[in-house]
N, C-alpha and C positions, 0 to 999 in steps of 0.2 A: 302390602299386607300389613295388618296390625302386628305389633310385636307380641301381642298377648297370647295367641292361640296355641303355640307349639313348644314353647320352651319349658313349660312346667313351672317356671318361676318368673312371673311376668310383672308383678307389681313394682312400681318405682319406689326408690328410697324415700322414707318420710323424714329425712334429716332436717330439711329446711323448716318444715311445719313444726316438728318437735322442738327445734332450736328456738323458734319464735315463741312457742308456748312457754318454754323454760325461761326466756328472757322476761316475758310478761309476769310469770310466776315469781321470779326473783325480784322484779320491780315492786310487785304488790307486797311481797314479804318484807322488803326493805322498808316500805312505807309503814306497814303495820308494826315492824320492829321498832322504828323510830317513835311512832305514836305510843307504843307500849312503854318505852323507856321514859317518854315525857310524862305519861300518866303515873308511872311508878315513882318517878322523882317527885312529882307534884304531891302525890298522896303521902309519900314519906315525909315531905316537908310540912304538910298541913295536918298530919295525924294528931289525934287527941292524946296528949301525954298520959292521961289517965287510962286510956284504952288504946294502946299502941297497936298498929296494924301488924298482923302476922305476915312477915316477909317470906316465909318458907314457900308459900304458894307462888309468890312472884318470882322467887329464885328458880323454882321448878319450871315455870313457863319460860323464863329467860333462857334456861338451858335447852328447852325444847325448840325454841325459835332458832337458837344458834345451831343446833343439830340439823334442822331442816335447811337452813341457809347453806350450811356446809355441804349437804347432800346435793343441792341444786348446783352449787359451784363445781362439785366433783363431776356431775353429769355434763356440765358445760365443757370441762376439760376433756372428758371422753369423746364428746362430739367433735372437739377440735382435732383429736387424734384420728378419729374416723375420717374426718374431712381431709386431713393431710394424706391419709392412705388412698382415699378415693381420687385425689388429685393426680396420683401416679398411675391410675388405671388406664386413662386414654393412651399414654405412651406404651404401656404394656400391650394393650389391645392392638395398637398399630403394628406391633412387631409380629402379629399373626398373619398379616396380609400376604396373600399368595401361597400360604402354607396349607397343607392338608391336615385336617384335624379329625380325630375320632370322638364321637359324642354319643351319649346315651340319651336318646330322644325318639319320640314317635314321628318326628319330622324327617323327611327325606329330601335332600337337595338333588334334583336332577340337573346335572351340569354336563354340557357338551354331549347330550343325548345318552348319558349313562349314570348309574349310581351303584355304589358298592356298600354292602351291609354284612353284618354277621349276626347269626341267631344261635343262642346257647340254651341248651336244656340239660337237665340232670336225670331225665327219665326217657326211656324209649317210647315211641309213639305208635299208635295204630293208624292214625291219620295225621298228616302234617302239611300245612300249606302256609304261604305268605301272601297276604292280601294288601294291595296298594290302592289307595283312594286319592282322588283329587282333593287337595286341602281346601279349596274354595267351595266346591259343589258337594263334596262327600260321596261322589259317585265312584264305585269300584271300577278301576281302569285295568288292573292286571292281577291275576291270581297265579302264583308260581308254586310248584310242588317243592316240598322240603324233604330232606332225608329223615327217615324214621328213627335213626340211631341217636342215642344220647351224645351230648358233647357240643362243640362249636362248629358251625358250618358257614361257609361263605355264601352269600346271595348276591349275584351280579345281575343287575337289571339293565337291559339294553335300551330302556326307554320306550319300548313298544307296548301298546295296549293289547287286550285279549284278541283283537281283530288283526293284529299285525301292523297297526298304524303307528308311525313315529309321533310321540307326544312332545309338546314344547317343553323346553327347560323351565323349571319352576319348583314350587314346593308341593310335596305330596306327603301323605301319611302312610305308615306301614304297620301292620299288626300280624304277629304270628298266631295262627289258629291251629292248636295242637291238642289232640285227644290221646290220652294214654291207653295202654292195653287194658286198663281196668274201666275204661269208658269215661273217666273223669278228665277234666281239662288240665293240661300241663302248662305251668307258667314258663315263659321264655324271656330271656334278656336280649333285647335288640340293640345293636350298635350300628351307627351309620357313619359314613365318611364323607367329607366334602371339602372343597377348596374355599378358603376365606377370600372373598372378593371385595369386602368393604367393612367399615366399622361405623355403627350408628351411635352418635354421642348425644342424641336428643333426649334420652331418658335419664333416669337417676343414676344409671350405671351403663358402661359401654356394652353394646351388643355386637358380636361378630356376625357378619352377614355372609351366609353361604348361598350366594345368589340372592334369592328373596327370603331365605330361611334365617330368622334371627335366633342366636343362641347366646347365653351368658358364658363368660370365661370359666365359671365354675362347672359347666357341663362338659368341658374339654377333658378328655381322658388321655390323649396322646397327640403329639404333633410330629409332622415330618415334612421335609421340603418337597 
């Protein structure tokens, strides 16, 4: 499955592209800077003594060029710092292997035929259910009743569909459908748990793999063995 659909933050880092652009920009600026100095020196040397060139404008441009050059160099240094931090991420990601993590995501990792979630609301409900769909097909496979009381409740899915058939381990999506006593939709916070079975290092940042469900480390809320 693509890393894109379920994590909420799926784009890869643009560091390499921006770094290349900055190197190109700095090269162009350096060439222009040297050309400017050459022209300035030549014009000052060959100016008409009776009508001397006003150097104020040249000085102003010289200062502006210097400021832009310094800004690009500063950005390069920041890129170096970010790169150094990112280089440590793979080791950090590998430390999650075999551990159970809590994440805030609409993705559900069905592992060993079961999945555990929590649903939190701050208002009582007139109707409340939790709908699970197949992440690939979008088909609803299971609908489970939720408590109508406000607060946090556990949702334990046994991996069965609405017909009682055991579904294969994999990635699913879940959404809480809750209607308040006033007839309006009630927002709910869904947390899911899963065991980290692998680490994907092919993207711009490491992704923890909960079976086939990819998540970023920033989505991890808690860890336990």
